[in-house]
PQR file of N, CA, C, O and H, with PARSE charges and radii, in Angstrom:
ATOM      1  N   MET A   1      71.860 121.375 101.026 -0.4000 1.5000
ATOM      2  CA  MET A   1      72.215 120.156 100.340 -0.0000 2.0000
ATOM      3  C   MET A   1      72.092 119.011 101.333  0.5500 1.7000
ATOM      4  O   MET A   1      72.298 119.198 102.532 -0.5500 1.4000
ATOM      5  N   THR A   2      71.760 117.838 100.838 -0.4000 1.5000
ATOM      6  CA  THR A   2      71.539 116.692 101.717 -0.0000 2.0000
ATOM      7  C   THR A   2      72.668 115.676 101.574  0.5500 1.7000
ATOM      8  O   THR A   2      73.324 115.595 100.536 -0.5500 1.4000
ATOM      9  H   THR A   2      71.593 117.687  99.864  0.4000 1.0000
ATOM     10  N   ASP A   3      72.878 114.909 102.633 -0.4000 1.5000
ATOM     11  CA  ASP A   3      73.907 113.867 102.604 -0.0000 2.0000
ATOM     12  C   ASP A   3      73.359 112.538 102.114  0.5500 1.7000
ATOM     13  O   ASP A   3      74.113 111.576 101.965 -0.5500 1.4000
ATOM     14  H   ASP A   3      72.345 114.975 103.477  0.4000 1.0000
ATOM     15  N   GLN A   4      72.053 112.470 101.859 -0.4000 1.5000
ATOM     16  CA  GLN A   4      71.455 111.213 101.418 -0.0000 2.0000
ATOM     17  C   GLN A   4      71.710 110.994  99.937  0.5500 1.7000
ATOM     18  O   GLN A   4      71.641 111.926  99.135 -0.5500 1.4000
ATOM     19  H   GLN A   4      71.440 113.251 101.980  0.4000 1.0000
ATOM     20  N   ALA A   5      72.007 109.750  99.586 -0.4000 1.5000
ATOM     21  CA  ALA A   5      72.196 109.391  98.180 -0.0000 2.0000
ATOM     22  C   ALA A   5      70.815 109.249  97.528  0.5500 1.7000
ATOM     23  O   ALA A   5      69.867 108.806  98.175 -0.5500 1.4000
ATOM     24  H   ALA A   5      72.064 108.993 100.237  0.4000 1.0000
ATOM     25  N   PRO A   6      70.705 109.617  96.275 -0.5600 1.5000
ATOM     26  CA  PRO A   6      69.406 109.467  95.601  0.2800 2.0000
ATOM     27  C   PRO A   6      69.045 107.990  95.459  0.5500 1.7000
ATOM     28  O   PRO A   6      69.914 107.138  95.273 -0.5500 1.4000
ATOM     29  N   ASP A   7      67.756 107.709  95.550 -0.4000 1.5000
ATOM     30  CA  ASP A   7      67.277 106.334  95.417 -0.0000 2.0000
ATOM     31  C   ASP A   7      67.022 106.062  93.939  0.5500 1.7000
ATOM     32  O   ASP A   7      66.019 106.512  93.385 -0.5500 1.4000
ATOM     33  H   ASP A   7      67.051 108.401  95.701  0.4000 1.0000
ATOM     34  N   ASP A   8      67.928 105.328  93.302 -0.4000 1.5000
ATOM     35  CA  ASP A   8      67.827 105.043  91.879 -0.0000 2.0000
ATOM     36  C   ASP A   8      66.930 103.847  91.575  0.5500 1.7000
ATOM     37  O   ASP A   8      66.676 103.539  90.411 -0.5500 1.4000
ATOM     38  H   ASP A   8      68.743 104.963  93.752  0.4000 1.0000
ATOM     39  N   ARG A   9      66.457 103.181  92.606 -0.4000 1.5000
ATOM     40  CA  ARG A   9      65.614 102.007  92.380 -0.0000 2.0000
ATOM     41  C   ARG A   9      64.200 102.440  92.024  0.5500 1.7000
ATOM     42  O   ARG A   9      63.573 103.211  92.749 -0.5500 1.4000
ATOM     43  H   ARG A   9      66.663 103.431  93.552  0.4000 1.0000
ATOM     44  N   GLN A  10      63.711 101.938  90.908 -0.4000 1.5000
ATOM     45  CA  GLN A  10      62.347 102.219  90.474 -0.0000 2.0000
ATOM     46  C   GLN A  10      61.476 101.036  90.877  0.5500 1.7000
ATOM     47  O   GLN A  10      61.809  99.889  90.578 -0.5500 1.4000
ATOM     48  H   GLN A  10      64.220 101.311  90.319  0.4000 1.0000
ATOM     49  N   GLU A  11      60.378 101.303  91.544 -0.4000 1.5000
ATOM     50  CA  GLU A  11      59.478 100.228  91.927 -0.0000 2.0000
ATOM     51  C   GLU A  11      58.362 100.136  90.899  0.5500 1.7000
ATOM     52  O   GLU A  11      57.713 101.131  90.577 -0.5500 1.4000
ATOM     53  H   GLU A  11      60.107 102.235  91.786  0.4000 1.0000
ATOM     54  N   TRP A  12      58.150  98.936  90.392 -0.4000 1.5000
ATOM     55  CA  TRP A  12      57.121  98.691  89.399 -0.0000 2.0000
ATOM     56  C   TRP A  12      56.026  97.843  90.018  0.5500 1.7000
ATOM     57  O   TRP A  12      56.316  96.949  90.812 -0.5500 1.4000
ATOM     58  H   TRP A  12      58.678  98.128  90.653  0.4000 1.0000
ATOM     59  N   PRO A  13      54.774  98.106  89.670 -0.5600 1.5000
ATOM     60  CA  PRO A  13      53.694  97.274  90.203  0.2800 2.0000
ATOM     61  C   PRO A  13      53.785  95.859  89.652  0.5500 1.7000
ATOM     62  O   PRO A  13      54.192  95.656  88.508 -0.5500 1.4000
ATOM     63  N   THR A  14      53.408  94.895  90.460 -0.4000 1.5000
ATOM     64  CA  THR A  14      53.414  93.492  90.028 -0.0000 2.0000
ATOM     65  C   THR A  14      52.007  92.940  89.900  0.5500 1.7000
ATOM     66  O   THR A  14      51.805  91.860  89.346 -0.5500 1.4000
ATOM     67  H   THR A  14      53.077  95.060  91.389  0.4000 1.0000
ATOM     68  N   HIS A  15      51.026  93.686  90.417 -0.4000 1.5000
ATOM     69  CA  HIS A  15      49.635  93.252  90.363 -0.0000 2.0000
ATOM     70  C   HIS A  15      48.751  94.396  89.878  0.5500 1.7000
ATOM     71  O   HIS A  15      49.065  95.566  90.097 -0.5500 1.4000
ATOM     72  H   HIS A  15      51.190  94.563  90.868  0.4000 1.0000
ATOM     73  N   CYS A  16      47.658  94.058  89.224 -0.4000 1.5000
ATOM     74  CA  CYS A  16      46.712  95.047  88.717 -0.0000 2.0000
ATOM     75  C   CYS A  16      46.142  95.836  89.889  0.5500 1.7000
ATOM     76  O   CYS A  16      45.669  95.242  90.857 -0.5500 1.4000
ATOM     77  H   CYS A  16      47.403  93.108  89.046  0.4000 1.0000
ATOM     78  N   PRO A  17      46.178  97.175  89.818 -0.5600 1.5000
ATOM     79  CA  PRO A  17      45.652  97.981  90.918  0.2800 2.0000
ATOM     80  C   PRO A  17      44.132  97.911  91.036  0.5500 1.7000
ATOM     81  O   PRO A  17      43.578  98.314  92.059 -0.5500 1.4000
ATOM     82  N   VAL A  18      43.440  97.401  89.996 -0.4000 1.5000
ATOM     83  CA  VAL A  18      41.981  97.338  90.015 -0.0000 2.0000
ATOM     84  C   VAL A  18      41.483  96.002  90.538  0.5500 1.7000
ATOM     85  O   VAL A  18      40.639  95.962  91.433 -0.5500 1.4000
ATOM     86  H   VAL A  18      43.890  97.074  89.165  0.4000 1.0000
ATOM     87  N   CYS A  19      42.011  94.879  89.974 -0.4000 1.5000
ATOM     88  CA  CYS A  19      41.476  93.563  90.347 -0.0000 2.0000
ATOM     89  C   CYS A  19      42.464  92.710  91.140  0.5500 1.7000
ATOM     90  O   CYS A  19      42.067  91.688  91.700 -0.5500 1.4000
ATOM     91  H   CYS A  19      42.697  94.912  89.247  0.4000 1.0000
ATOM     92  N   GLY A  20      43.732  93.099  91.204 -0.4000 1.5000
ATOM     93  CA  GLY A  20      44.713  92.364  91.997 -0.0000 2.0000
ATOM     94  C   GLY A  20      45.380  91.198  91.280  0.5500 1.7000
ATOM     95  O   GLY A  20      46.208  90.510  91.879 -0.5500 1.4000
ATOM     96  H   GLY A  20      44.054  93.930  90.750  0.4000 1.0000
ATOM     97  N   THR A  21      45.044  90.956  90.015 -0.4000 1.5000
ATOM     98  CA  THR A  21      45.654  89.872  89.243 -0.0000 2.0000
ATOM     99  C   THR A  21      47.118  90.188  88.969  0.5500 1.7000
ATOM    100  O   THR A  21      47.465  91.344  88.725 -0.5500 1.4000
ATOM    101  H   THR A  21      44.372  91.514  89.529  0.4000 1.0000
ATOM    102  N   GLU A  22      47.982  89.171  89.009 -0.4000 1.5000
ATOM    103  CA  GLU A  22      49.392  89.385  88.689 -0.0000 2.0000
ATOM    104  C   GLU A  22      49.517  89.833  87.241  0.5500 1.7000
ATOM    105  O   GLU A  22      48.908  89.244  86.349 -0.5500 1.4000
ATOM    106  H   GLU A  22      47.699  88.233  89.207  0.4000 1.0000
ATOM    107  N   LEU A  23      50.306  90.875  87.010 -0.4000 1.5000
ATOM    108  CA  LEU A  23      50.479  91.427  85.673 -0.0000 2.0000
ATOM    109  C   LEU A  23      51.329  90.512  84.803  0.5500 1.7000
ATOM    110  O   LEU A  23      52.214  89.812  85.295 -0.5500 1.4000
ATOM    111  H   LEU A  23      50.801  91.354  87.735  0.4000 1.0000
ATOM    112  N   SER A  24      51.050  90.526  83.504 -0.4000 1.5000
ATOM    113  CA  SER A  24      51.852  89.822  82.508 -0.0000 2.0000
ATOM    114  C   SER A  24      52.641  90.863  81.730  0.5500 1.7000
ATOM    115  O   SER A  24      52.304  92.047  81.755 -0.5500 1.4000
ATOM    116  H   SER A  24      50.331  91.094  83.104  0.4000 1.0000
ATOM    117  N   SER A  25      53.687  90.428  81.040 -0.4000 1.5000
ATOM    118  CA  SER A  25      54.525  91.326  80.252 -0.0000 2.0000
ATOM    119  C   SER A  25      54.510  90.918  78.790  0.5500 1.7000
ATOM    120  O   SER A  25      54.345  89.742  78.463 -0.5500 1.4000
ATOM    121  H   SER A  25      53.960  89.466  81.020  0.4000 1.0000
ATOM    122  N   ALA A  26      54.681  91.885  77.923 -0.4000 1.5000
ATOM    123  CA  ALA A  26      54.746  91.621  76.491 -0.0000 2.0000
ATOM    124  C   ALA A  26      55.598  92.694  75.829  0.5500 1.7000
ATOM    125  O   ALA A  26      55.850  93.751  76.408 -0.5500 1.4000
ATOM    126  H   ALA A  26      54.815  92.840  78.188  0.4000 1.0000
ATOM    127  N   VAL A  27      56.035  92.408  74.617 -0.4000 1.5000
ATOM    128  CA  VAL A  27      56.769  93.370  73.809 -0.0000 2.0000
ATOM    129  C   VAL A  27      55.925  93.690  72.591  0.5500 1.7000
ATOM    130  O   VAL A  27      55.467  92.789  71.887 -0.5500 1.4000
ATOM    131  H   VAL A  27      55.831  91.549  74.147  0.4000 1.0000
ATOM    132  N   ILE A  28      55.720  94.977  72.345 -0.4000 1.5000
ATOM    133  CA  ILE A  28      54.962  95.426  71.182 -0.0000 2.0000
ATOM    134  C   ILE A  28      55.953  95.929  70.150  0.5500 1.7000
ATOM    135  O   ILE A  28      56.768  96.807  70.435 -0.5500 1.4000
ATOM    136  H   ILE A  28      56.091  95.708  72.917  0.4000 1.0000
ATOM    137  N   ASP A  29      55.881  95.368  68.945 -0.4000 1.5000
ATOM    138  CA  ASP A  29      56.770  95.759  67.856 -0.0000 2.0000
ATOM    139  C   ASP A  29      56.017  96.706  66.941  0.5500 1.7000
ATOM    140  O   ASP A  29      55.030  96.314  66.318 -0.5500 1.4000
ATOM    141  H   ASP A  29      55.219  94.655  68.713  0.4000 1.0000
ATOM    142  N   PHE A  30      56.472  97.953  66.852 -0.4000 1.5000
ATOM    143  CA  PHE A  30      55.817  98.942  66.011 -0.0000 2.0000
ATOM    144  C   PHE A  30      56.242  98.828  64.553  0.5500 1.7000
ATOM    145  O   PHE A  30      55.555  99.337  63.668 -0.5500 1.4000
ATOM    146  H   PHE A  30      57.274  98.272  67.357  0.4000 1.0000
ATOM    147  N   ASP A  31      57.364  98.166  64.295 -0.4000 1.5000
ATOM    148  CA  ASP A  31      57.863  97.988  62.929 -0.0000 2.0000
ATOM    149  C   ASP A  31      57.537  96.574  62.484  0.5500 1.7000
ATOM    150  O   ASP A  31      58.225  95.629  62.869 -0.5500 1.4000
ATOM    151  H   ASP A  31      57.921  97.753  65.014  0.4000 1.0000
ATOM    152  N   LYS A  32      56.506  96.420  61.685 -0.4000 1.5000
ATOM    153  CA  LYS A  32      56.041  95.088  61.270 -0.0000 2.0000
ATOM    154  C   LYS A  32      57.005  94.396  60.303  0.5500 1.7000
ATOM    155  O   LYS A  32      56.808  93.224  59.981 -0.5500 1.4000
ATOM    156  H   LYS A  32      55.947  97.188  61.372  0.4000 1.0000
ATOM    157  N   THR A  33      58.055  95.105  59.827 -0.4000 1.5000
ATOM    158  CA  THR A  33      59.021  94.470  58.928 -0.0000 2.0000
ATOM    159  C   THR A  33      60.104  93.724  59.706  0.5500 1.7000
ATOM    160  O   THR A  33      60.903  93.003  59.109 -0.5500 1.4000
ATOM    161  H   THR A  33      58.215  96.057  60.089  0.4000 1.0000
ATOM    162  N   ASN A  34      60.142  93.889  61.044 -0.4000 1.5000
ATOM    163  CA  ASN A  34      61.138  93.186  61.861 -0.0000 2.0000
ATOM    164  C   ASN A  34      60.832  91.697  61.913  0.5500 1.7000
ATOM    165  O   ASN A  34      59.674  91.282  61.862 -0.5500 1.4000
ATOM    166  H   ASN A  34      59.493  94.475  61.529  0.4000 1.0000
ATOM    167  N   ALA A  35      61.884  90.905  62.016 -0.4000 1.5000
ATOM    168  CA  ALA A  35      61.710  89.470  62.198 -0.0000 2.0000
ATOM    169  C   ALA A  35      61.063  89.216  63.556  0.5500 1.7000
ATOM    170  O   ALA A  35      61.211  90.017  64.479 -0.5500 1.4000
ATOM    171  H   ALA A  35      62.824  91.241  62.058  0.4000 1.0000
ATOM    172  N   ASN A  36      60.358  88.116  63.674 -0.4000 1.5000
ATOM    173  CA  ASN A  36      59.684  87.771  64.927 -0.0000 2.0000
ATOM    174  C   ASN A  36      60.687  87.140  65.885  0.5500 1.7000
ATOM    175  O   ASN A  36      60.898  85.927  65.862 -0.5500 1.4000
ATOM    176  H   ASN A  36      60.237  87.465  62.925  0.4000 1.0000
ATOM    177  N   HIS A  37      61.309  87.974  66.734 -0.4000 1.5000
ATOM    178  CA  HIS A  37      62.264  87.487  67.723 -0.0000 2.0000
ATOM    179  C   HIS A  37      62.144  88.360  68.967  0.5500 1.7000
ATOM    180  O   HIS A  37      61.643  89.482  68.895 -0.5500 1.4000
ATOM    181  H   HIS A  37      61.137  88.959  66.752  0.4000 1.0000
ATOM    182  N   PRO A  38      62.601  87.848  70.104 -0.5600 1.5000
ATOM    183  CA  PRO A  38      62.389  88.569  71.358  0.2800 2.0000
ATOM    184  C   PRO A  38      63.343  89.714  71.654  0.5500 1.7000
ATOM    185  O   PRO A  38      63.241  90.321  72.720 -0.5500 1.4000
ATOM    186  N   GLU A  39      64.267  90.034  70.754 -0.4000 1.5000
ATOM    187  CA  GLU A  39      65.230  91.108  71.013 -0.0000 2.0000
ATOM    188  C   GLU A  39      64.531  92.461  70.993  0.5500 1.7000
ATOM    189  O   GLU A  39      63.885  92.814  70.006 -0.5500 1.4000
ATOM    190  H   GLU A  39      64.350  89.541  69.888  0.4000 1.0000
ATOM    191  N   LEU A  40      64.658  93.214  72.072 -0.4000 1.5000
ATOM    192  CA  LEU A  40      64.026  94.523  72.173 -0.0000 2.0000
ATOM    193  C   LEU A  40      64.873  95.561  71.452  0.5500 1.7000
ATOM    194  O   LEU A  40      66.060  95.711  71.743 -0.5500 1.4000
ATOM    195  H   LEU A  40      65.183  92.927  72.873  0.4000 1.0000
ATOM    196  N   ARG A  41      64.268  96.273  70.516 -0.4000 1.5000
ATOM    197  CA  ARG A  41      64.950  97.337  69.779 -0.0000 2.0000
ATOM    198  C   ARG A  41      64.342  98.673  70.183  0.5500 1.7000
ATOM    199  O   ARG A  41      63.244  99.001  69.733 -0.5500 1.4000
ATOM    200  H   ARG A  41      63.304  96.151  70.279  0.4000 1.0000
ATOM    201  N   PRO A  42      65.024  99.451  71.019 -0.5600 1.5000
ATOM    202  CA  PRO A  42      64.475 100.733  71.464  0.2800 2.0000
ATOM    203  C   PRO A  42      64.121 101.631  70.282  0.5500 1.7000
ATOM    204  O   PRO A  42      64.872 101.717  69.310 -0.5500 1.4000
ATOM    205  N   GLY A  43      62.994 102.285  70.372 -0.4000 1.5000
ATOM    206  CA  GLY A  43      62.520 103.146  69.297 -0.0000 2.0000
ATOM    207  C   GLY A  43      61.590 102.426  68.347  0.5500 1.7000
ATOM    208  O   GLY A  43      60.765 103.062  67.691 -0.5500 1.4000
ATOM    209  H   GLY A  43      62.384 102.216  71.162  0.4000 1.0000
ATOM    210  N   GLU A  44      61.706 101.109  68.261 -0.4000 1.5000
ATOM    211  CA  GLU A  44      60.837 100.320  67.396 -0.0000 2.0000
ATOM    212  C   GLU A  44      59.894  99.443  68.209  0.5500 1.7000
ATOM    213  O   GLU A  44      58.855  99.005  67.715 -0.5500 1.4000
ATOM    214  H   GLU A  44      62.376 100.593  68.794  0.4000 1.0000
ATOM    215  N   MET A  45      60.267  99.194  69.459 -0.4000 1.5000
ATOM    216  CA  MET A  45      59.494  98.288  70.295 -0.0000 2.0000
ATOM    217  C   MET A  45      59.285  98.904  71.677  0.5500 1.7000
ATOM    218  O   MET A  45      60.014  99.801  72.101 -0.5500 1.4000
ATOM    219  H   MET A  45      61.111  99.550  69.861  0.4000 1.0000
ATOM    220  N   ALA A  46      58.278  98.397  72.351 -0.4000 1.5000
ATOM    221  CA  ALA A  46      58.021  98.838  73.717 -0.0000 2.0000
ATOM    222  C   ALA A  46      57.676  97.628  74.570  0.5500 1.7000
ATOM    223  O   ALA A  46      56.929  96.751  74.135 -0.5500 1.4000
ATOM    224  H   ALA A  46      57.686  97.668  72.006  0.4000 1.0000
ATOM    225  N   ALA A  47      58.213  97.576  75.773 -0.4000 1.5000
ATOM    226  CA  ALA A  47      57.867  96.531  76.726 -0.0000 2.0000
ATOM    227  C   ALA A  47      56.731  97.063  77.594  0.5500 1.7000
ATOM    228  O   ALA A  47      56.805  98.183  78.099 -0.5500 1.4000
ATOM    229  H   ALA A  47      58.819  98.288  76.126  0.4000 1.0000
ATOM    230  N   VAL A  48      55.683  96.264  77.768 -0.4000 1.5000
ATOM    231  CA  VAL A  48      54.527  96.696  78.542 -0.0000 2.0000
ATOM    232  C   VAL A  48      54.116  95.617  79.541  0.5500 1.7000
ATOM    233  O   VAL A  48      54.321  94.425  79.309 -0.5500 1.4000
ATOM    234  H   VAL A  48      55.623  95.354  77.358  0.4000 1.0000
ATOM    235  N   ASP A  49      53.539  96.054  80.643 -0.4000 1.5000
ATOM    236  CA  ASP A  49      52.902  95.160  81.598 -0.0000 2.0000
ATOM    237  C   ASP A  49      51.404  95.375  81.447  0.5500 1.7000
ATOM    238  O   ASP A  49      50.943  96.501  81.261 -0.5500 1.4000
ATOM    239  H   ASP A  49      53.372  97.022  80.831  0.4000 1.0000
ATOM    240  N   TYR A  50      50.646  94.281  81.529 -0.4000 1.5000
ATOM    241  CA  TYR A  50      49.198  94.399  81.356 -0.0000 2.0000
ATOM    242  C   TYR A  50      48.483  93.383  82.237  0.5500 1.7000
ATOM    243  O   TYR A  50      49.072  92.392  82.668 -0.5500 1.4000
ATOM    244  H   TYR A  50      51.020  93.366  81.681  0.4000 1.0000
ATOM    245  N   CYS A  51      47.214  93.642  82.497 -0.4000 1.5000
ATOM    246  CA  CYS A  51      46.396  92.728  83.286 -0.0000 2.0000
ATOM    247  C   CYS A  51      45.802  91.687  82.337  0.5500 1.7000
ATOM    248  O   CYS A  51      45.071  92.044  81.413 -0.5500 1.4000
ATOM    249  H   CYS A  51      46.735  94.448  82.147  0.4000 1.0000
ATOM    250  N   PRO A  52      46.108  90.397  82.554 -0.5600 1.5000
ATOM    251  CA  PRO A  52      45.595  89.361  81.668  0.2800 2.0000
ATOM    252  C   PRO A  52      44.163  88.934  81.997  0.5500 1.7000
ATOM    253  O   PRO A  52      43.593  88.106  81.287 -0.5500 1.4000
ATOM    254  N   ASN A  53      43.579  89.484  83.056 -0.4000 1.5000
ATOM    255  CA  ASN A  53      42.237  89.113  83.488 -0.0000 2.0000
ATOM    256  C   ASN A  53      41.199  89.724  82.550  0.5500 1.7000
ATOM    257  O   ASN A  53      41.007  90.940  82.541 -0.5500 1.4000
ATOM    258  H   ASN A  53      44.042  90.157  83.633  0.4000 1.0000
ATOM    259  N   ALA A  54      40.530  88.883  81.761 -0.4000 1.5000
ATOM    260  CA  ALA A  54      39.528  89.365  80.812 -0.0000 2.0000
ATOM    261  C   ALA A  54      38.332  89.999  81.516  0.5500 1.7000
ATOM    262  O   ALA A  54      37.630  90.813  80.917 -0.5500 1.4000
ATOM    263  H   ALA A  54      40.686  87.895  81.768  0.4000 1.0000
ATOM    264  N   ASP A  55      38.090  89.641  82.767 -0.4000 1.5000
ATOM    265  CA  ASP A  55      36.956  90.170  83.519 -0.0000 2.0000
ATOM    266  C   ASP A  55      37.326  91.371  84.388  0.5500 1.7000
ATOM    267  O   ASP A  55      36.515  91.808  85.204 -0.5500 1.4000
ATOM    268  H   ASP A  55      38.661  88.979  83.253  0.4000 1.0000
ATOM    269  N   CYS A  56      38.513  91.901  84.230 -0.4000 1.5000
ATOM    270  CA  CYS A  56      38.968  93.039  85.026 -0.0000 2.0000
ATOM    271  C   CYS A  56      38.084  94.253  84.733  0.5500 1.7000
ATOM    272  O   CYS A  56      37.876  94.598  83.569 -0.5500 1.4000
ATOM    273  H   CYS A  56      39.172  91.546  83.567  0.4000 1.0000
ATOM    274  N   PRO A  57      37.563  94.902  85.775 -0.5600 1.5000
ATOM    275  CA  PRO A  57      36.724  96.087  85.555  0.2800 2.0000
ATOM    276  C   PRO A  57      37.443  97.203  84.798  0.5500 1.7000
ATOM    277  O   PRO A  57      36.782  98.018  84.154 -0.5500 1.4000
ATOM    278  N   ALA A  58      38.757  97.265  84.853 -0.4000 1.5000
ATOM    279  CA  ALA A  58      39.500  98.300  84.133 -0.0000 2.0000
ATOM    280  C   ALA A  58      39.408  98.110  82.624  0.5500 1.7000
ATOM    281  O   ALA A  58      39.654  99.049  81.867 -0.5500 1.4000
ATOM    282  H   ALA A  58      39.294  96.603  85.377  0.4000 1.0000
ATOM    283  N   LYS A  59      39.060  96.912  82.182 -0.4000 1.5000
ATOM    284  CA  LYS A  59      38.958  96.641  80.744 -0.0000 2.0000
ATOM    285  C   LYS A  59      37.559  96.876  80.197  0.5500 1.7000
ATOM    286  O   LYS A  59      37.346  96.755  78.991 -0.5500 1.4000
ATOM    287  H   LYS A  59      38.860  96.149  82.797  0.4000 1.0000
ATOM    288  N   GLN A  60      36.606  97.207  81.051 -0.4000 1.5000
ATOM    289  CA  GLN A  60      35.242  97.422  80.604 -0.0000 2.0000
ATOM    290  C   GLN A  60      35.187  98.686  79.756  0.5500 1.7000
ATOM    291  O   GLN A  60      35.701  99.733  80.150 -0.5500 1.4000
ATOM    292  H   GLN A  60      36.779  97.305  82.031  0.4000 1.0000
ATOM    293  N   VAL A  61      34.560  98.581  78.594 -0.4000 1.5000
ATOM    294  CA  VAL A  61      34.437  99.713  77.695 -0.0000 2.0000
ATOM    295  C   VAL A  61      33.211 100.511  78.101  0.5500 1.7000
ATOM    296  O   VAL A  61      32.129  99.954  78.288 -0.5500 1.4000
ATOM    297  H   VAL A  61      34.142  97.731  78.274  0.4000 1.0000
ATOM    298  N   ASP A  62      33.386 101.814  78.235 -0.4000 1.5000
ATOM    299  CA  ASP A  62      32.272 102.696  78.582 -0.0000 2.0000
ATOM    300  C   ASP A  62      31.604 103.135  77.303  0.5500 1.7000
ATOM    301  O   ASP A  62      32.077 104.054  76.633 -0.5500 1.4000
ATOM    302  H   ASP A  62      34.265 102.266  78.082  0.4000 1.0000
ATOM    303  N   VAL A  63      30.490 102.474  76.953 -0.4000 1.5000
ATOM    304  CA  VAL A  63      29.780 102.765  75.713 -0.0000 2.0000
ATOM    305  C   VAL A  63      28.685 103.785  76.011  0.5500 1.7000
ATOM    306  O   VAL A  63      27.862 103.585  76.904 -0.5500 1.4000
ATOM    307  H   VAL A  63      30.107 101.728  77.497  0.4000 1.0000
ATOM    308  N   GLN A  64      28.685 104.884  75.250 -0.4000 1.5000
ATOM    309  CA  GLN A  64      27.679 105.920  75.430 -0.0000 2.0000
ATOM    310  C   GLN A  64      26.744 105.923  74.242  0.5500 1.7000
ATOM    311  O   GLN A  64      27.156 105.658  73.112 -0.5500 1.4000
ATOM    312  H   GLN A  64      29.354 105.047  74.524  0.4000 1.0000
ATOM    313  N   ASP A  65      25.509 106.217  74.495 -0.4000 1.5000
ATOM    314  CA  ASP A  65      24.498 106.308  73.436 -0.0000 2.0000
ATOM    315  C   ASP A  65      24.729 107.613  72.681  0.5500 1.7000
ATOM    316  O   ASP A  65      24.667 108.694  73.267 -0.5500 1.4000
ATOM    317  H   ASP A  65      25.175 106.432  75.413  0.4000 1.0000
ATOM    318  N   THR A  66      24.995 107.510  71.380 -0.4000 1.5000
ATOM    319  CA  THR A  66      25.260 108.710  70.573 -0.0000 2.0000
ATOM    320  C   THR A  66      23.976 109.296  70.027  0.5500 1.7000
ATOM    321  O   THR A  66      23.979 110.414  69.511 -0.5500 1.4000
ATOM    322  H   THR A  66      25.045 106.632  70.904  0.4000 1.0000
ATOM    323  N   GLY A  67      22.862 108.555  70.130 -0.4000 1.5000
ATOM    324  CA  GLY A  67      21.590 109.062  69.644 -0.0000 2.0000
ATOM    325  C   GLY A  67      21.401 108.864  68.152  0.5500 1.7000
ATOM    326  O   GLY A  67      20.401 109.316  67.593 -0.5500 1.4000
ATOM    327  H   GLY A  67      22.860 107.647  70.549  0.4000 1.0000
ATOM    328  N   THR A  68      22.353 108.187  67.487 -0.4000 1.5000
ATOM    329  CA  THR A  68      22.213 107.937  66.052 -0.0000 2.0000
ATOM    330  C   THR A  68      21.743 106.512  65.833  0.5500 1.7000
ATOM    331  O   THR A  68      21.956 105.635  66.670 -0.5500 1.4000
ATOM    332  H   THR A  68      23.165 107.820  67.941  0.4000 1.0000
ATOM    333  N   VAL A  69      21.100 106.296  64.694 -0.4000 1.5000
ATOM    334  CA  VAL A  69      20.609 104.960  64.385 -0.0000 2.0000
ATOM    335  C   VAL A  69      21.376 104.378  63.242  0.5500 1.7000
ATOM    336  O   VAL A  69      21.108 103.249  62.830 -0.5500 1.4000
ATOM    337  H   VAL A  69      20.927 107.008  64.014  0.4000 1.0000
TER
END
């Protein structure tokens, strides 16, 4: 057994690991019947961090040729 206390601090990234842009935050509401307000309701909403850089290489869609016309 160890005498060290567990580290309860969670470190979250503040910048995009691909392009280095500072991340933005948003709340996604899965229940469209909710009123439009910023109150987070667990189970119905999720808080997310995302890269706002439209030119970020992580946002590039990998399109493959399916061979169909």
